[in-house]
C-alpha positions in Angstrom: 0.0 0.0 0.0 1.3 3.4 -1.0 0.9 5.5 2.2 1.6 8.7 0.2 -1.3 8.2 -2.2 -4.3 10.4 -1.9 -7.6 9.4 -3.5 -11.2 10.5 -3.5 -14.5 8.5 -3.9 -17.9 10.2 -4.2 -21.3 9.0 -5.2 -24.2 11.4 -5.1 -26.9 8.8 -5.9 -28.9 6.9 -3.3 -29.4 3.2 -4.0 -32.4 1.0 -3.2 -31.9 -2.6 -4.3 -34.0 -5.7 -4.1 -36.7 -7.8 -5.6 -40.0 -5.9 -5.7 -38.2 -2.5 -5.2 -40.2 -1.0 -8.1 -43.3 -1.0 -5.9 -41.8 1.8 -3.8 -41.3 4.3 -6.7 -44.4 6.4 -5.8 -43.0 7.0 -2.3 -39.7 8.2 -3.8 -41.4 10.5 -6.2 -43.3 12.1 -3.3 -40.2 12.3 -1.2 -38.5 14.2 -4.1 -41.5 16.6 -4.1 -42.6 15.4 -7.6 -46.1 16.2 -8.6 -46.1 14.9 -12.2 -43.7 12.4 -13.7 -42.1 12.2 -17.1 -41.7 8.5 -17.6 -38.9 7.9 -20.0 -38.9 4.3 -21.4 -38.3 2.6 -24.7 -40.6 0.6 -26.9 -38.9 -2.7 -26.1 -39.5 -2.4 -22.4 -43.0 -1.3 -23.0 -43.7 -4.3 -25.3 -42.3 -6.7 -22.6 -44.9 -5.4 -20.1 -42.3 -3.9 -17.8 -43.5 -0.3 -18.2 -47.0 -1.3 -17.2 -45.7 -2.5 -13.8 -44.5 1.0 -13.1 -47.7 2.6 -14.5 -49.7 0.5 -12.1 -47.7 1.7 -9.2 -48.1 5.4 -10.2 -51.8 5.0 -10.9 -52.4 3.4 -7.5 -50.7 6.3 -5.8 -52.6 8.7 -8.0 -49.4 10.3 -9.3 -50.0 11.8 -12.8 -47.5 11.0 -15.5 -46.7 11.4 -19.2 -44.8 8.7 -21.1 -41.9 9.6 -23.4 -40.8 6.5 -25.3 -39.1 8.0 -28.4 -35.8 6.2 -27.4 -33.6 4.6 -30.0 -30.9 2.0 -29.2 -28.3 4.7 -29.7 -30.2 7.7 -28.3 -29.9 11.0 -30.3 -29.2 14.3 -28.6 -32.2 15.8 -30.3 -34.4 13.3 -28.5 -33.2 14.8 -25.2 -34.5 18.2 -26.2 -37.8 16.7 -27.5 -38.2 15.0 -24.1 -37.3 18.2 -22.3 -39.9 20.2 -24.3 -42.6 17.6 -23.6 -41.9 17.7 -19.8 -42.2 21.5 -19.8 -45.4 21.4 -21.9 -46.9 18.8 -19.6 -45.7 20.4 -16.3 -43.6 17.4 -15.3 -41.2 18.2 -12.4 -39.7 14.7 -11.9 -38.2 12.3 -14.3 -38.3 8.5 -14.0 -36.1 6.5 -16.4 -37.0 2.9 -17.0 -34.9 0.7 -19.3 -31.4 0.0 -20.4 -28.6 2.5 -20.8 -30.2 4.4 -23.7 -33.4 5.2 -21.7 -31.5 6.0 -18.5 -28.9 8.2 -20.3 -31.8 10.1 -22.0 -33.7 10.4 -18.7 -30.7 11.8 -16.9 -30.0 14.3 -19.7 -33.7 15.4 -19.8 -33.4 16.0 -16.0 -30.4 18.2 -16.5 -32.1 20.2 -19.2 -35.1 20.9 -16.9 -32.8 22.9 -14.7 -30.3 24.4 -17.2 -30.5 26.7 -20.2 -29.5 26.0 -23.8 -29.0 22.6 -25.5 -27.6 19.4 -24.1 -24.8 19.8 -26.7 -23.6 22.7 -24.6 -22.7 20.4 -21.8 -20.7 17.8 -23.7 -17.5 17.0 -21.7 -16.9 16.7 -18.0 -18.0 19.0 -15.2 -19.6 21.6 -17.5 -23.2 21.5 -16.2 -23.6 24.5 -13.9 -26.4 23.2 -11.6 -28.6 20.3 -10.7 -31.8 19.9 -12.8 -35.1 18.2 -12.0 -35.0 15.1 -9.7 -34.4 11.8 -11.5 -35.1 8.2 -10.5 -33.4 5.6 -12.6 -34.7 2.1 -12.8 -32.6 -0.4 -14.8 -34.1 -3.3 -16.8 -30.7 -4.6 -17.9 -27.6 -5.6 -16.0 -24.8 -3.9 -17.8 -24.5 -0.2 -18.3 -24.7 1.0 -14.7 -26.2 4.2 -16.0 -28.6 4.3 -13.0 -25.8 5.9 -11.0 -23.0 7.1 -13.2 -22.1 10.6 -14.0 -22.2 9.9 -17.8 -24.9 10.1 -20.5 -23.7 8.9 -23.9 -25.7 10.0 -26.9 -25.4 10.1 -30.7 -25.2 13.3 -32.8 -26.6 12.0 -36.1 -25.7 15.1 -38.0 -22.0 14.8 -37.0 -22.1 11.0 -37.0 -20.4 11.0 -33.6 -21.0 9.9 -30.0 -21.0 12.6 -27.4 -20.6 12.2 -23.6 -22.0 14.4 -20.9 -20.3 13.8 -17.5 -21.1 15.6 -14.3 -22.2 14.8 -10.7 -25.2 16.9 -11.7 -26.1 14.3 -14.3 -26.3 11.6 -11.6 -29.9 10.4 -10.7 -31.1 11.2 -7.2 -32.0 7.5 -6.8 -31.1 4.2 -8.4 -34.0 1.9 -7.9 -32.8 -1.6 -8.7 -35.3 -4.4 -9.0 -33.8 -7.7 -10.3 -37.3 -9.0 -11.1 -37.5 -6.4 -13.9 -34.5 -8.0 -15.7 -36.1 -11.5 -16.0 -37.6 -10.7 -19.4 -34.3 -9.7 -21.0 -33.6 -12.1 -23.9 -30.5 -14.4 -23.7 -28.3 -12.5 -26.1 -29.0 -9.1 -24.6 -28.3 -10.7 -21.2 -25.0 -11.9 -22.5 -23.9 -8.7 -24.1 -25.0 -6.4 -21.3 -23.3 -8.8 -18.8 -20.0 -8.6 -20.7 -20.4 -4.8 -20.7 -20.6 -4.9 -16.9 -17.5 -7.2 -16.8 -15.6 -4.7 -19.0 -16.5 -1.9 -16.7 -15.3 -3.8 -13.6 -12.2 -5.2 -15.3 -11.0 -2.0 -17.0 -11.5 0.0 -13.8 -9.6 -2.6 -11.8 -6.4 -2.7 -14.0 -6.2 1.0 -15.1 -3.8 3.6 -13.6 -6.6 5.5 -11.8 -7.7 2.6 -9.7 -7.9 3.1 -6.0 -8.8 0.9 -3.0 -12.5 1.6 -2.8 -13.1 1.1 -6.5 -10.9 -2.0 -6.5 -13.1 -3.7 -3.9 -16.2 -3.1 -5.9 -14.5 -4.3 -9.2 -13.4 -7.5 -7.6 -16.8 -8.3 -6.1 -18.5 -7.5 -9.5 -16.1 -9.7 -11.5 -16.6 -12.6 -9.0 -20.4 -12.3 -9.3 -20.3 -12.2 -13.1 -18.0 -15.2 -13.2 -20.5 -17.2 -11.1 -23.8 -16.0 -12.5 -23.7 -14.7 -16.1 -23.8 -18.2 -17.7 -26.9 -19.1 -15.6 -28.6 -15.7 -16.3 -28.2 -16.4 -20.0 -29.3 -20.0 -20.0 -31.9 -19.8 -17.3 -33.4 -16.3 -17.6 -36.0 -16.9 -15.0 -33.4 -17.7 -12.3 -33.8 -14.9 -9.9 -30.6 -15.6 -8.0 -28.6 -15.2 -11.2 -30.5 -12.1 -12.1 -30.0 -10.6 -8.6 -26.3 -11.3 -8.8 -25.9 -9.8 -12.3 -27.8 -6.6 -11.5 -25.7 -6.2 -8.3 -22.5 -6.9 -10.3 -23.5 -4.2 -12.9 -24.2 -1.7 -10.1 -20.9 -2.4 -8.3 -19.0 -2.1 -11.6 -20.6 1.3 -12.2 -19.7 2.4 -8.7 -16.1 1.5 -9.5 -15.6 3.1 -12.9 -17.6 6.2 -12.0 -14.4 7.4 -10.2 -11.7 5.8 -12.3 -12.8 5.8 -16.0 -12.0 2.7 -18.1 -9.6 1.6 -20.8 -9.0 0.7 -24.4 -12.1 -1.4 -24.9 -14.3 1.6 -24.2 -12.0 4.0 -26.1 -12.4 1.9 -29.2 -16.1 1.2 -28.6 -17.1 4.8 -28.9 -16.1 5.3 -32.6 -17.1 1.7 -33.5 -20.5 2.2 -32.0 -20.9 5.6 -33.6 -19.9 4.8 -37.1 -21.0 1.1 -37.4 -24.0 1.0 -35.1 -22.5 -1.9 -33.1 -24.4 -2.2 -29.8 -22.3 -1.1 -26.9 -22.3 -4.4 -25.0 -21.5 -6.3 -28.1 -18.5 -4.2 -29.1 -17.1 -4.4 -25.6 -17.5 -8.2 -25.6 -15.8 -8.5 -29.0 -12.8 -6.3 -27.9 -12.3 -7.2 -24.2 -10.2 -10.4 -24.5 -7.9 -8.8 -27.1 -7.5 -5.7 -25.0 -6.7 -7.8 -22.0 -4.0 -9.7 -23.9 -2.5 -6.4 -25.0 -2.6 -4.9 -21.5 -1.2 -7.9 -19.7 2.3 -6.6 -19.4 1.1 -3.3 -18.0 -0.3 -4.8 -14.8 0.5 -8.5 -14.5 -0.3 -8.7 -10.7 -3.9 -7.4 -11.3 -4.4 -9.8 -14.2 -3.3 -12.7 -11.9 -6.0 -11.5 -9.4 -8.6 -11.6 -12.2 -7.6 -15.2 -13.0 -8.1 -16.1 -9.4 -11.5 -14.4 -9.3 -12.5 -16.7 -12.2 -11.2 -19.7 -10.2 -8.4 -20.4 -12.8 -5.5 -22.5 -11.4 -2.4 -20.4 -11.1 -0.3 -22.3 -8.6 3.2 -23.1 -9.9 2.9 -20.9 -12.9 5.2 -18.0 -13.8 3.6 -14.5 -13.3 3.1 -14.0 -17.0 1.5 -17.5 -17.5 -0.7 -16.9 -14.5 -1.9 -13.6 -15.8 -2.7 -15.2 -19.2 -5.2 -17.4 -17.4 -7.4 -14.3 -17.0 -7.6 -13.9 -20.8 -8.5 -17.6 -21.2 -11.2 -17.3 -18.6 -12.9 -14.3 -20.2 -12.6 -15.8 -23.7 -14.3 -18.9 -22.3 -17.1 -16.9 -20.7 -17.7 -15.0 -23.9 -17.9 -18.3 -25.9 -20.2 -19.9 -23.3 -22.7 -17.1 -23.4 -22.9 -17.3 -27.2 -21.2 -14.1 -28.3 -19.7 -14.9 -31.7 -19.8 -11.6 -33.5 -16.7 -10.0 -35.1 -16.1 -6.4 -36.2 -16.4 -7.6 -39.8 -20.0 -8.7 -39.2 -20.8 -5.0 -38.8 -18.9 -3.9 -41.9 -15.6 -2.8 -40.4 -12.8 -3.2 -42.9 -9.0 -2.5 -42.9 -9.5 0.8 -44.6 -11.7 2.0 -41.7 -9.1 1.4 -39.0 -7.3 4.7 -39.6 -10.1 7.0 -38.5 -11.4 4.6 -35.9 -8.1 4.5 -33.9 -7.5 8.2 -34.3 -10.9 8.9 -32.7 -10.3 6.3 -30.1 -7.0 7.9 -29.1 -8.9 11.1 -28.2 -10.8 9.3 -25.5 -10.1 10.1 -21.9 -9.9 6.3 -21.3 -6.6 6.1 -23.1 -4.4 8.0 -20.6 -5.5 5.7 -17.7 -5.0 2.5 -19.6 -2.3 0.3 -18.0 -0.3 0.3 -21.2 0.3 3.3 -23.5 -0.8 2.3 -27.0 0.3 3.5 -30.4 -2.1 4.0 -33.3 -0.7 0.7 -34.8 -1.4 -1.1 -31.5 -5.0 -0.1 -31.6 -5.3 -1.1 -35.3 -3.9 -4.6 -34.4 -6.4 -5.1 -31.6 -9.2 -4.4 -34.1 -7.6 -6.6 -36.8 -7.5 -9.5 -34.3 -11.3 -9.3 -33.9 -12.2 -8.9 -37.6 
């Protein structure tokens, strides 16, 4: 332990976690002095019947609401402004986000814009939002993004064909209301890709240069839960124990990277997602083992710890060989949960790699990565998964 090191950990979001937790949403709206709710959801969640569960709770408590469900898989910044305008028109003073990362990122950004002037584009970057907006309650229906408590909203700018990130403590929800029962309807492949996204969050936070003792403990617990429960959640979607573990793992991973940022998987995922419409969890699942193999030499002790968390035998092995066991374990998990896609499946070719890696190198996740990459290094990582 470095006794001279100073670190900070902060999380402004309250957390309520447990099966049936969604039944308390009306109490929380009232506690936040909300009189009318803008319910931000997406068509898939509504079709699965999950939105109706929340509607029933609000109706029973006689809390008026307006549904905003114009949410795309890669939410557009203009959708935030449409949602803000709807909330103002309808007199909504509290935002409840229900869904995966797209719905929650949008809900958080709408909340910001209900208390700040201009366009959400004005707040792209970190710590630019001047003040807190309307209260936001975030209810995840996937176990992956951790958007229910992070400082980030990631959105697309269709005109610029780019992904934009807004990061600020003022973008954090007031409450993360986490109910594992709401994740039971998530299809197997989405369970797999969102679970691998959570693993990427935990793992990249754990090995990067900004890691600190509090975040490390959360990352380790998250990785352990994922190693034990993701396969079951994918193959037995109704298994509430596995669903509980995965939602908790996603939450813990978000609590870790909220203070540390991530690494090369996420740096590359941003341009790949923006230009080739690769779902975020999928692109991270594709990249993670290759990024791990590249990063090994940058933090061998941490990769040995990851191998142990996945119950890989490391006794009697050299440090390098023991660290390599972590890559084997993650590749095996990816295979077991049925993720077979490559970058080529989404149309990525060799000629695209130049602008992809140049954009990736601009990410704030690159400086904290355990190994300093060159543009050619990033190209080779992509080639290995084409």
